[in-house]
VOBA-1610 file (N, C-alpha, C; in pm, whole numbers, padded with zeros to 5 digits, always signed):
BEGIN
Met-02594+18794+08830Met-02516+18845+08977Met-02660+18724+09077Leu-02574+18706+09198Leu-02654+18595+09277Leu-02769+18738+09352Glu-02856+18697+09378Glu-02937+18791+09484Glu-02968+18696+09600Asn-02958+18606+09646Asn-03040+18518+09742Asn-02866+18469+09793Pro-02867+18560+09957Pro-02781+18465+10029Pro-02762+18342+10043Thr-02854+18230+09997Thr-02775+18157+10024Thr-02689+18128+09911Asp-02772+18184+09808Asp-02667+18144+09693Asp-02507+18143+09714Tyr-02509+18255+09735Tyr-02389+18297+09769Tyr-02294+18146+09886Phe-02340+18178+09992Phe-02354+18031+10060Phe-02303+17920+10014Leu-02367+17874+09884Leu-02400+17758+09868Leu-02258+17752+09743Leu-02281+17874+09738Leu-02101+17908+09585Leu-01997+17890+09724Gly-02021+17987+09801Gly-01907+17970+09863Gly-01864+17831+09954Ala-01969+17764+09995Ala-01969+17629+10035Ala-01914+17530+09936Gly-01946+17554+09800Gly-01914+17507+09650Gly-01768+17475+09643Leu-01718+17609+09653Leu-01613+17689+09623Leu-01506+17598+09725Thr-01550+17596+09847Thr-01453+17541+09999Thr-01446+17362+09948Thr-01597+17334+09930Thr-01539+17209+09929Thr-01472+17116+09747Met-01465+17231+09685Met-01367+17197+09554Met-01236+17258+09625Leu-01200+17398+09688Leu-01119+17384+09718Leu-01063+17264+09798Phe-01112+17219+09887Phe-01085+17081+09977Phe-01072+16951+09881Ile-01147+16920+09782Ile-01093+16816+09701Ile-00958+16827+09619Val-00972+16951+09527Val-00851+17024+09488Val-00741+16983+09598Leu-00717+17033+09681Leu-00627+17052+09849Leu-00640+16877+09848Gly-00735+16823+09889Gly-00731+16647+09861Gly-00655+16578+09750Ile-00732+16625+09621Ile-00627+16575+09571Ile-00492+16582+09524Tyr-00390+16730+09527Tyr-00317+16797+09552Tyr-00188+16745+09656Arg-00267+16687+09767Arg-00243+16652+09885Arg-00176+16511+09903Lys-00290+16395+09793Lys-00292+16273+09778Lys-00209+16271+09692Ser-00137+16375+09585Ser-00069+16375+09484Ser+00067+16405+09509Glu+00045+16477+09677Glu+00182+16491+09724Glu+00232+16373+09755Trp+00105+16346+09855Trp+00172+16269+09896Trp+00214+16106+09839Thr+00162+16075+09698Thr+00183+16000+09656Thr+00302+16058+09617Lys+00371+16119+09544Lys+00443+16144+09494Lys+00552+16135+09585Asn+00540+16180+09732Asn+00666+16098+09826Asn+00666+16063+09842Asn+00551+16001+09878Asn+00571+15811+09878Asn+00660+15768+09746Ala+00601+15781+09667Ala+00715+15741+09562Ala+00856+15804+09529Leu+00853+15945+09597Leu+00989+15971+09651Leu+01046+15879+09708Gln+01027+15902+09852Gln+01078+15784+09923Gln+01091+15673+09942Lys+01025+15579+09830Lys+01072+15431+09786Lys+01172+15413+09672Gln+01155+15549+09646Gln+01274+15585+09532Gln+01384+15581+09626Ile+01372+15706+09731Ile+01536+15716+09784Ile+01535+15558+09894Gln+01438+15521+09958Gln+01480+15435+09987Gln+01552+15264+09912Asn+01448+15314+09761Asn+01528+15205+09687Asn+01704+15245+09683Glu+01706+15417+09663Glu+01828+15447+09629Glu+01951+15408+09755Asn+01862+15414+09862Asn+01938+15355+09988Asn+01956+15241+09956Phe+01847+15157+09943Phe+01930+14971+09967Phe+02028+15038+09863Asp+02024+15055+09769Asp+02147+15020+09651Asp+02239+15063+09708Leu+02247+15173+09761Leu+02372+15241+09826Leu+02411+15139+09908Lys+02321+15137+10010Lys+02399+15054+10114Lys+02417+14933+10040Met+02335+14867+09959Met+02444+14713+09908Met+02591+14765+09783Ala+02579+14879+09778Ala+02680+14914+09754Ala+02779+14920+09828Leu+02781+14965+09923Leu+02855+14992+10016Leu+02845+14871+10068Glu+02765+14756+10115Glu+02812+14667+10196Glu+02913+14603+10044Ser+02848+14570+09915Ser+02970+14515+09836Ser+03109+14618+09822Lys+03110+14716+09847Lys+03197+14807+09899Lys+03341+14767+09952Asn+03226+14729+10068Asn+03304+14694+10203Asn+03419+14526+10185His+03231+14488+10066His+03303+14342+10107His+03452+14345+09987Arg+03454+14391+09897Arg+03567+14366+09828Arg+03634+14466+09912Ile+03644+14560+09998Ile+03737+14621+10059Ile+03771+14579+10114Ser+03705+14454+10225Ser+03771+14320+10293Ser+03855+14212+10237Val+03759+14201+10144Val+03857+14115+10052Val+03986+14215+09987Leu+04000+14259+09973Leu+04079+14341+09912Leu+04228+14370+10041Glu+04130+14420+10177Glu+04229+14388+10276Glu+04270+14273+10319Ser+04201+14190+10309Ser+04212+13997+10317Ser+04350+13972+10271Glu+04304+13987+10092Glu+04358+13995+10006Glu+04589+14035+10064Asn+04531+14149+10071Asn+04661+14247+10131Asn+04689+14177+10210Lys+04627+14147+10268Lys+04718+14065+10448Lys+04787+13976+10403Arg+04713+13864+10304Arg+04737+13781+10284Arg+04952+13786+10178Asn+04853+13881+10103Asn+04948+13891+10012Asn+05098+13976+10156Lys+05060+14054+10186Lys+05177+14057+10346Lys+05242+13997+10422Glu+05181+13876+10384Glu+05216+13721+10476Glu+05283+13695+10375Lys+05221+13703+10217Lys+05318+13604+10171Lys+05461+13679+10113Leu+05390+13799+10137Leu+05547+13894+10065Leu+05619+13882+10181Phe+05632+13875+10307Phe+05686+13880+10417Phe+05764+13710+10414Val+05692+13628+10428Val+05755+13506+10397Val+05834+13533+10303Gln+05828+13578+10128Gln+05873+13564+10035Gln+06035+13667+10109Leu+05993+13731+10147Leu+06109+13867+10230Leu+06204+13749+10307Glu+06148+13702+10387Glu+06195+13571+10500Glu+06307+13522+10438Lys+06209+13397+10284Lys+06329+13315+10264Lys+06427+13360+10175Leu+06370+13490+10166Leu+06511+13585+10083Leu+06591+13629+10124Glu+06581+13675+10275Glu+06683+13700+10385Glu+06729+13500+10392Tyr+06667+13447+10420Tyr+06744+13341+10462Tyr+06863+13244+10315Ala+06801+13320+10195Ala+06868+13285+10055Ala+06969+13378+10062Arg+06962+13535+10106Arg+07009+13586+10134Arg+07207+13582+10185Val+07114+13540+10288Val+07220+13464+10416Val+07289+13397+10363Ala+07233+13251+10316Ala+07314+13126+10290Ala+07375+13143+10118Leu+07346+13238+10090Leu+07435+13252+09964Leu+07553+13323+10026Glu+07517+13408+10135Glu+07656+13519+10116Glu+07739+13416+10218Asn+07697+13305+10274Asn+07742+13179+10363Asn+07849+13103+10256Glu+07743+13105+10173Glu+07860+12978+10064Glu+07934+13063+09981Lys+07897+13200+09982Lys+08031+13264+09873Lys+08098+13261+09984His+08100+13340+10128His+08254+13326+10225His+08273+13137+10192Arg+08208+13055+10174Arg+08234+12900+10204Arg+08337+12881+10063Ile+08327+12906+09947Ile+08368+12883+09852Ile+08488+13011+09838Glu+08481+13111+09889Glu+08612+13164+09861Glu+08711+13119+09977Lys+08694+13108+10079Lys+08818+13017+10203Lys+08802+12905+10107Gln+08738+12837+10048Gln+08771+12666+10003Gln+08865+12749+09911Glu+08842+12840+09785Glu+08947+12872+09704Glu+09088+12899+09750Glu+09031+13001+09878Glu+09166+13056+09913Glu+09268+12951+09956Glu+09187+12825+10061Glu+09264+12716+10073Glu+09310+12639+09964Glu+09264+12648+09861Glu+09298+12569+09710Glu+09421+12648+09714Arg+09426+12815+09689Arg+09495+12856+09632Arg+09642+12832+09698Lys+09662+12856+09831Lys+09760+12809+09905Lys+09808+12652+09913Arg+09706+12605+09930Arg+09724+12450+09877Arg+09822+12468+09714Asn+09750+12492+09651Asn+09833+12474+09490Asn+09984+12552+09560Gln+10024+12682+09579Gln+10106+12763+09622Gln+10213+12637+09694Glu+10163+12556+09791Glu+10264+12507+09828Glu+10291+12401+09763Met+10230+12319+09715Met+10247+12217+09612Met+10334+12267+09528His+10310+12416+09457His+10404+12418+09338His+10538+12489+09419Tyr+10560+12531+09522Tyr+10640+12506+09633Tyr+10718+12404+09644Lys+10658+12330+09673Lys+10692+12182+09714Lys+10818+12143+09585Gln+10710+12131+09485Gln+10749+12094+09323Gln+10877+12169+09250Trp+10874+12285+09334Trp+10987+12409+09248Trp+11094+12338+09346Val+11101+12342+09478Val+11200+12273+09574Val+11250+12137+09547Asn+11131+12012+09482Asn+11171+11926+09461Asn+11253+11926+09313His+11178+11961+09239His+11276+12010+09093His+11379+12070+09143Glu+11429+12137+09229Glu+11587+12240+09219Glu+11667+12180+09320Lys+11613+12053+09457Lys+11693+11925+09452Lys+11734+11876+09344Asn+11645+11772+09297Asn+11681+11678+09184Asn+11758+11720+09071Val+11731+11858+08988Val+11832+11891+08952Val+11980+11916+09012Ile+12023+11971+09096Ile+12153+11995+09171Ile+12171+11809+09205Ala+12079+11761+09243Ala+12144+11584+09267Ala+12193+11564+09164Thr+12152+11595+09022Thr+12123+11469+08940Thr+12344+11566+08840Ile+12310+11696+08864Ile+12480+11770+08851Ile+12561+11677+08899Lys+12550+11696+09047Lys+12670+11683+09125Lys+12699+11472+09064Asp+12572+11407+09031Asp+12593+11303+09038Asp+12744+11298+08874Ile+12645+11401+08823Ile+12703+11366+08682Ile+12876+11385+08701Cys+12853+11522+08785Cys+12965+11541+08795Cys+13047+11463+08885Lys+13002+11349+08961Lys+13081+11232+09057Lys+13150+11130+08921Asn+13075+11112+08851Asn+13197+11044+08686Asn+13329+11116+08668Leu+13390+11009+08693Leu+13537+10981+08667Leu+13548+11070+08512Glu+13443+11063+08435Glu+13498+11040+08276Glu+13431+11213+08262Phe+13408+11270+08339Phe+13373+11420+08349Phe+13480+11512+08455Gly+13423+11447+08565Gly+13546+11534+08690Gly+13495+11673+08729Phe+13365+11728+08699Phe+13424+11890+08731Phe+13360+11899+08871Ser+13409+12048+08928Ser+13394+12050+09071Ser+13261+12157+09063Val+13214+12087+09137Val+13024+12114+09153Val+13020+12206+09319Phe+12919+12281+09312Phe+12975+12394+09424Phe+12742+12422+09380Asp+12729+12422+09518Asp+12588+12422+09507Asp+12587+12581+09653Asn+12404+12614+09651Asn+12383+12758+09729Asn+12413+12739+09880Thr+12431+12633+09953Thr+12477+12634+10049Thr+12657+12626+10062Asn+12700+12603+09950Asn+12880+12544+09979Asn+12936+12638+09837Leu+12945+12753+09827Leu+12967+12808+09760Leu+13159+12816+09773Pro+13211+12874+09619Pro+13378+12897+09660Pro+13417+12997+09766Phe+13504+12988+09838Phe+13589+13124+09898Phe+13579+13259+09874Asp+13672+13241+09702Asp+13621+13391+09616Asp+13517+13456+09571Phe+13397+13377+09634Phe+13252+13417+09574Phe+13212+13510+09635Asn+13088+13630+09576Asn+13072+13665+09606Asn+12941+13665+09721Met+12926+13630+09868Met+12812+13525+09888Met+12672+13604+09921Ser+12629+13745+09833Ser+12528+13766+09851Ser+12420+13697+09725Val+12544+13670+09633Val+12429+13619+09483Val+12473+13452+09546Lys+12388+13414+09520Lys+12360+13230+09560Lys+12262+13190+09405Pro+12371+13127+09335Pro+12330+13062+09208Pro+12228+12899+09257Asp+12196+12850+09232Asp+12168+12703+09268Asp+12247+12611+09297Cys+12328+12637+09124Cys+12451+12550+09153Cys+12543+12625+09022Met+12659+12552+09056Met+12830+12576+08956Met+12873+12498+08929Val+12942+12507+08845Val+13005+12396+08741Val+13189+12444+08742Glu+13272+12443+08806Glu+13362+12517+08750Glu+13461+12448+08591Phe+13469+12560+08495Phe+13544+12519+08381Phe+13599+12587+08346Leu+13722+12595+08303Leu+13835+12684+08204Leu+13813+12773+08306Gly+13840+12786+08432Gly+13861+12886+08503Gly+13805+13016+08569Gln+13643+12972+08534Gln+13551+13056+08561Gln+13436+12934+08562Tyr+13342+12988+08634Tyr+13208+12908+08697Tyr+13071+12915+08593Ile+13028+12772+08526Ile+12861+12805+08491Ile+12774+12765+08603Ile+12680+12853+08572Ile+12586+12864+08678Ile+12471+12775+08609Phe+12398+12678+08667Phe+12300+12644+08650Phe+12142+12675+08759Asp+12068+12703+08741Asp+11951+12780+08738Asp+11899+12660+08741Ala+11784+12573+08817Ala+11645+12556+08846Ala+11566+12657+08806Lys+11462+12597+08715Lys+11359+12717+08691Lys+11209+12632+08673Lys+11058+12633+08736Lys+10990+12567+08728Lys+10829+12728+08685Ser+10773+12689+08662Ser+10622+12799+08645Ser+10551+12713+08574Lys+10378+12835+08595Lys+10267+12755+08560Lys+10282+12842+08407Asn+10345+12983+08363Asn+10353+12981+08271Asn+10482+13054+08272Pro+10522+12947+08158Pro+10644+12934+08156Pro+10773+13058+08041Lys+10653+13077+07986Lys+10691+13223+07857Lys+10713+13311+07909Thr+10679+13391+08005Thr+10609+13523+08063Thr+10763+13537+08116Tyr+10767+13381+08226Tyr+10840+13342+08341Tyr+10996+13363+08312Val+11052+13265+08218Val+11151+13325+08152Val+11225+13470+08104Tyr+11146+13459+08002Tyr+11188+13642+07959Tyr+11240+13715+08078Glu+11104+13721+08207Glu+11137+13804+08295Glu+11234+13750+08430Gln+11261+13617+08373Gln+11426+13491+08443Gln+11570+13558+08378Val+11585+13610+08224Val+11656+13623+08168Val+11710+13778+08212Lys+11548+13855+08156Lys+11618+14038+08221Lys+11699+13990+08400Ser+11586+13923+08475Ser+11636+13994+08619Ser+11754+13847+08607Thr+11837+13758+08600Thr+11962+13738+08609Thr+12029+13802+08557Ala+12023+13842+08448Ala+12122+13895+08354Ala+12162+14032+08442Lys+12016+14120+08485Lys+12075+14245+08592Lys+12117+14205+08692Lys+12104+14096+08741Lys+12219+14078+08876Lys+12334+14070+08836Tyr+12366+14005+08755Tyr+12550+13913+08749Tyr+12556+14032+08686Ser+12514+14112+08598Ser+12620+14210+08477Ser+12615+14351+08602Glu+12541+14335+08642Glu+12614+14477+08781Glu+12696+14404+08950Asn+12706+14321+08887Asn+12790+14280+09032Asn+12952+14278+09032Thr+13011+14259+09094Thr+13162+14198+09112Thr+13221+14039+09035Ile+13112+14013+09059Ile+13160+13853+08942Ile+13176+13806+08877Phe+13121+13918+08786Phe+13083+13904+08599Phe+13188+13860+08556Asp+13323+13898+08591Asp+13476+13823+08544Asp+13454+13653+08581Met+13426+13619+08679Met+13380+13462+08729Met+13363+13394+08679Leu+13227+13433+08608Leu+13104+13359+08564Leu+13101+13320+08395Tyr+13097+13267+08361Tyr+13133+13204+08226Tyr+12990+13265+08139Ser+13043+13284+08014Ser+12900+13359+07925Ser+12809+13284+07878Thr+12807+13156+07970Thr+12622+13077+07919Thr+12631+12990+08025Ile+12477+13014+08063Ile+12433+13018+08205Ile+12258+12979+08150Phe+12283+12827+08224Phe+12155+12761+08177Phe+12061+12729+08304Phe+11959+12713+08245Phe+11773+12725+08349Phe+11793+12552+08310Val+11759+12542+08372Val+11703+12384+08346Val+11543+12416+08415Met+11455+12311+08323Met+11306+12332+08370Met+11274+12208+08328Pro+11128+12180+08373Pro+11048+12035+08354Pro+11084+12047+08192Glu+11065+11931+08128Glu+11008+11906+07993Glu+10865+11939+07943Glu+10789+11939+08079Glu+10635+12032+08036Glu+10650+12186+07981Asn+10762+12244+08099Asn+10740+12407+08079Asn+10797+12438+07963Ile+10934+12359+07891Ile+11022+12392+07768Ile+10863+12394+07648Leu+10774+12267+07615Leu+10698+12288+07490Leu+10638+12400+07468His+10571+12453+07618His+10526+12604+07628His+10619+12735+07545Leu+10786+12681+07532Leu+10808+12807+07475Leu+10847+12777+07390Glu+10861+12957+07292Glu+10882+12928+07115Glu+11034+13005+07057Lys+11115+12974+07199Lys+11286+12922+07178Lys+11353+12910+07326Thr+11407+12813+07321Thr+11541+12789+07450Thr+11664+12841+07431Ile+11699+13004+07311Ile+11833+13035+07364Ile+11778+13180+07349Phe+11843+13291+07479Phe+11808+13406+07469Phe+11964+13432+07513His+11981+13636+07477His+12072+13662+07471His+12021+13803+07556Asp+12152+13817+07658Asp+12098+13955+07775Asp+12284+13974+07791Ser+12265+14141+07805Ser+12422+14158+07902Ser+12518+14111+07900Gly+12525+14016+07761Gly+12637+13969+07717Gly+12684+13820+07773Tyr+12526+13768+07813Tyr+12504+13658+07847Tyr+12400+13561+07778Thr+12479+13463+07760Thr+12359+13319+07663Thr+12266+13278+07755Phe+12170+13232+07771Phe+12129+13144+07813Phe+12029+13033+07754Leu+12039+12944+07794Leu+12028+12827+07729Leu+11923+12709+07800Val+11802+12723+07791Val+11740+12670+07842Val+11674+12465+07841Val+11702+12392+07902Val+11726+12251+07884Val+11655+12199+07984Ser+11683+12060+08002Ser+11586+11976+08080Ser+11684+11912+08127Glu+11618+11888+08236Glu+11712+11763+08335Glu+11738+11646+08283Asn+11689+11623+08149Asn+11724+11435+08066Asn+11866+11531+08020Ala+11844+11668+08021Ala+11954+11680+07896Ala+12083+11734+07916Leu+12125+11687+08057Leu+12207+11762+08108Leu+12345+11685+08069Val+12351+11499+08137Val+12422+11410+08035Val+12456+11516+07902Ser+12403+11537+07860Ser+12501+11557+07742Ser+12511+11718+07696Val+12439+11782+07762Val+12583+11916+07799Val+12688+11913+07886Phe+12716+11827+07979Phe+12819+11785+08040Phe+12934+11724+07969Tyr+12845+11651+07847Tyr+12963+11538+07802Tyr+13028+11670+07690Phe+12960+11759+07605Phe+13008+11877+07576Phe+13109+11971+07594Leu+13033+11995+07767Leu+13162+12053+07837Leu+13297+11986+07845Lys+13300+11882+07837Lys+13432+11814+07875Lys+13496+11801+07747Lys+13424+11813+07607Lys+13486+11795+07502Lys+13546+11946+07499Ile+13527+12066+07499Ile+13536+12163+07494Ile+13660+12194+07534Ser+13639+12207+07711Ser+13793+12189+07788Ser+13893+12071+07761Gln+13894+11939+07694Gln+13940+11839+07592Gln+14006+11961+07532Tyr+13944+11984+07453Tyr+13974+12106+07297Tyr+14100+12228+07378Asp+14040+12263+07488Asp+14146+12393+07511Asp+14239+12303+07573Lys+14270+12210+07655Lys+14394+12120+07691Lys+14457+12093+07569Leu+14391+12093+07523Leu+14472+12011+07393Leu+14609+12165+07319Glu+14532+12273+07337Glu+14633+12374+07272Glu+14716+12400+07360Arg+14692+12367+07479Arg+14844+12389+07586Arg+14915+12285+07590Leu+14909+12101+07505Leu+15042+12074+07534Leu+15155+12097+07454Asn+15240+12022+07458Asn+15379+12090+07421Asn+15414+11950+07270Pro+15479+12011+07229Pro+15542+11958+07080Pro+15567+11792+07088Gln+15559+11720+07178Gln+15594+11634+07258Gln+15481+11529+07257Glu+15417+11569+07302Glu+15252+11544+07402Glu+15160+11532+07292Arg+15190+11631+07189Arg+15063+11639+07043Arg+15149+11522+06967Glu+15278+11470+06986Glu+15335+11448+06854Glu+15283+11294+06950Asn+15296+11274+07040Asn+15211+11079+07096Asn+15101+11120+07027Leu+14999+11187+07080Leu+14837+11186+07088Leu+14830+11168+06937Ile+14915+11232+06849Ile+14871+11187+06647Ile+14931+11054+06705His+15019+10992+06733His+15062+10865+06709His+14962+10711+06802Leu+14933+10792+06884Leu+14846+10714+06950Leu+14722+10692+06830Ile+14636+10842+06790Ile+14549+10779+06745Ile+14574+10778+06547Ala+14634+10775+06514Ala+14721+10726+06376Ala+14688+10530+06428Thr+14752+10517+06518Thr+14775+10348+06575Thr+14640+10260+06562Tyr+14555+10423+06637Tyr+14399+10281+06677Tyr+14327+10328+06538Asp+14346+10399+06429Asp+14309+10400+06393Asp+14364+10310+06238Thr+14487+10281+06234Thr+14501+10145+06117Thr+14500+10056+06167His+14470+10009+06349His+14417+09868+06380His+14307+09906+06345Ile+14232+09980+06372Ile+14066+09960+06310Ile+14085+09936+06214Ser+14127+09962+06132Ser+14119+09958+05963Ser+14149+09856+05971Tyr+14284+09774+06020Tyr+14292+09660+05934Tyr+14199+09530+05995Gln+14146+09590+06164Gln+14035+09434+06207Gln+13916+09450+06078Asn+13880+09601+06052Asn+13743+09616+05961Asn+13778+09507+05867Ala+13908+09488+05761Ala+13952+09437+05686Ala+13929+09301+05673Val+13968+09239+05801Val+14035+09119+05818Val+13882+09061+05851Asn+13807+09141+05947Asn+13658+09102+05943Asn+13570+09078+05824Phe+13609+09176+05734Phe+13502+09180+05568Phe+13544+09018+05528Val+13762+08979+05531Val+13789+08917+05454Val+13712+08740+05550Leu+13705+08748+05626Leu+13662+08627+05698Leu+13526+08650+05664Ala+13383+08709+05628Ala+13276+08735+05640Ala+13280+08696+05486Lys+13360+08711+05394Lys+13353+08701+05287Lys+13394+08521+05258Gln+13507+08482+05346Gln+13521+08320+05317Gln+13393+08259+05402Ser+13340+08330+05475Ser+13226+08264+05541Ser+13127+08215+05451Phe+13068+08311+05346Phe+13002+08291+05255Phe+13048+08225+05119Ala+13198+08208+05124Ala+13221+08108+05027Ala+13208+07956+05065Ile+13235+07938+05169Ile+13192+07765+05215Ile+13012+07791+05292Asp+12961+07877+05294Asp+12816+07889+05295Asp+12781+07806+05108Ala+12833+07870+05074Ala+12766+07863+04905Ala+12827+07691+04881Phe+12937+07676+04950Phe+12966+07513+04928Phe+12907+07386+04936Lys+12765+07403+05003Lys+12649+07315+05072Lys+12571+07311+04973Glu+12614+07328+04873Glu+12542+07329+04731Glu+12538+07197+04662Tyr+12643+07163+04712Tyr+12741+07061+04592Tyr+12675+06919+04758Leu+12668+06944+04882Leu+12613+06806+04946Leu+12500+06781+04888Pro+12505+06629+04948Pro+12351+06544+04853Pro+12307+06618+04967Lys+12135+06629+04878Lys+12015+06666+04935Lys+11983+06575+05064Asp+11998+06473+05095Asp+11925+06377+05215Asp+12024+06398+05316Phe+12164+06415+05262Phe+12276+06492+05397Phe+12234+06579+05454Met+12194+06731+05360Met+12182+06808+05366Met+12021+06833+05462Gln+11967+06754+05491Gln+11799+06714+05559Gln+11866+06688+05693Asp+11950+06587+05709Asp+12036+06587+05842Asp+12055+06670+05898Val+12170+06753+05818Val+12213+06922+05879Val+12074+06984+05945His+12026+06995+05838His+11909+07117+05898His+11824+07088+06024Leu+11787+06902+06013Leu+11725+06872+06120Leu+11783+06878+06249Val+11926+06848+06254Val+12035+06856+06375Val+12050+07037+06415Gln+12020+07092+06282Gln+12029+07262+06326Gln+11916+07261+06437Lys+11800+07206+06336Lys+11663+07239+06419Lys+11651+07235+06611Arg+11739+07151+06626Arg+11740+07067+06725Arg+11826+07119+06803Thr+11925+07147+06789Thr+12050+07267+06808Thr+11976+07430+06890Lys+12030+07443+07001Lys+12006+07576+07095Lys+12114+07636+07020Lys+12035+07785+06943Lys+12148+07881+06892Lys+12187+07943+07000Lys+12348+07951+06982Lys+12405+07982+07015Lys+12411+08191+07026Met+12424+08208+07143Met+12334+08396+07151Met+12488+08447+07232Ile+12545+08565+07203Ile+12659+08674+07252Ile+12551+08715+07370Ser+12600+08665+07531Ser+12559+08769+07635Ser+12611+08903+07580Pro+12503+08974+07627Pro+12525+09132+07580Pro+12626+09137+07764Ser+12568+09141+07866Ser+12629+09163+07994Ser+12780+09064+07979Glu+12793+08963+07890Glu+12933+08942+07898Glu+13033+09030+07862Val+12997+09052+07718Val+13008+09176+07625Val+13119+09290+07722Leu+12963+09320+07765Leu+12977+09422+07873Leu+13094+09443+08015Tyr+13123+09271+08037Tyr+13164+09259+08192Tyr+13337+09288+08114Tyr+13360+09245+07939Tyr+13501+09246+07886Tyr+13532+09355+07861Met+13417+09496+07839Met+13454+09616+07794Met+13494+09647+07944Lys+13478+09617+08024Lys+13473+09736+08139Lys+13617+09655+08181Asn+13667+09572+08168Asn+13758+09478+08233Asn+13888+09446+08099Lys+13942+09562+08025Lys+14023+09560+07979Lys+14202+09461+08027Asp+14184+09471+08160Asp+14281+09376+08175Asp+14249+09230+08207Ile+14137+09160+08191Ile+14064+09046+08246Ile+14092+09028+08067Gln+14056+09097+07976Gln+14065+09094+07774Gln+14192+09032+07751Lys+14315+09061+07847Lys+14412+09081+07861Lys+14471+08904+07883Lys+14480+08904+08022Lys+14482+08812+08105Lys+14430+08711+07958Glu+14324+08670+08015Glu+14229+08562+07989Glu+14308+08536+07784Gly+14327+08607+07699Gly+14397+08650+07617Gly+14527+08602+07597Glu+14580+08556+07694Glu+14772+08524+07727Glu+14752+08403+07782Glu+14633+08358+07856Glu+14577+08242+07860Glu+14598+08069+07789Met+14518+08164+07660Met+14435+08091+07535Met+14606+08091+07443Leu+14668+08200+07444Leu+14789+08197+07362Leu+14912+08112+07386His+14906+08115+07509His+15019+08034+07617His+14935+07948+07742Pro+14895+07835+07664Pro+14822+07736+07756Pro+14908+07646+07876Lys+14889+07670+07985Lys+14947+07595+08063Lys+14950+07485+08065Pro+15081+07375+07983Pro+15037+07187+08033Pro+14960+07222+08114Lys+14849+07013+08120Lys+14795+06965+08187Lys+14861+06856+08307Ile+14871+06835+08386Ile+15020+06711+08471Ile+14906+06633+08503Ser+14856+06525+08455Ser+14798+06430+08595Ser+14885+06419+08687Leu+14789+06375+08798Leu+14845+06297+08926Leu+14928+06206+08928Asp+14872+06085+08815Asp+14954+06000+08814Asp+15149+05991+08746Phe+15096+06113+08662Phe+15218+06134+08560Phe+15290+06173+08703Met+15273+06274+08791Met+15386+06325+08903Met+15377+06228+08975Glu+15343+06157+09012Glu+15378+06043+09133Glu+15490+05978+09027Asp+15497+05926+08940Asp+15556+05789+08867Asp+15705+05923+08845Ala+15675+06065+08817Ala+15841+06137+08789Ala+15868+06159+08913Glu+15824+06176+09046Glu+15876+06176+09181Glu+15940+06051+09207Tyr+15897+05912+09187Tyr+15925+05763+09212Tyr+16042+05745+09145Leu+16058+05842+09006Leu+16187+05817+08931Leu+16281+05896+09033Tyr+16229+05990+09086Tyr+16422+06090+09138Tyr+16401+06012+09339Thr+16363+05916+09307Thr+16384+05874+09498Thr+16446+05744+09512
//
């Protein structure tokens, strides 16, 4: 225990000094800590600031990219809109072009059909004008007075008291088209009052290129037979129709007419047989005469061959043959002239004869 007050003072002073020293050390330590913390905070703030600036920079870059992307997108959308409008216009142009092309094809098809119909009717009329056939022909503008005018076939021909119908047909799809036309035509004529006036065979006249697509050209419906023929086959059709009409007329011949016809056919057959036999005999004699050349001297025959080579070959003129074929009267006249030639009298002989009678 201290006895001297000074000691207490010194002790107190020492403790105070120690406290100040401890306090100073503590404050310095705190200051150091605070300074370090402040530096740390500053560093962290700097890092945060740098991070923020970097983030802001990235944001700015992203915003710039976003702006550029928006501009690009707008440009692309604008181009896309232009492309859409252009595509729409092109679509309308193509549709319009296809529509115009379809109309042109329809018009061309219609013209072709009209031309085909006109050609068929004209061909039938030309054939019927031929005296060899002599059929009465009617078209849809010139029908018989007793015919139902509500039904207008393209063309009709009078045949054995009835009418044979010739309809011009043409289609891009001939197979389906022909079946439909057979059905509709059979229904139209079978339900009409003109049924008894029509011949049971109806002809559809179609172009060759259409007929090639058909599996068959003969159809039957409602008591009618439909034959699909080309325009080129019409002459053959009328030839057989003429033959049928002739056979029908033969049944109506009286006995004397039948006897005359049989006699004419027999006479023609005998004449043709005799003519063929004569030609054959003359041909045999010609071969025999030709074989006789073997007995002639070789040098003589060489001269003959030489003259033959220089001689122009005599050919029968087809036009001359055709001329005499069509003009039997001329054949008869010239034949009579050859069999009974007129005598040739010279002018001097006529003058002498005249002198004798003066």
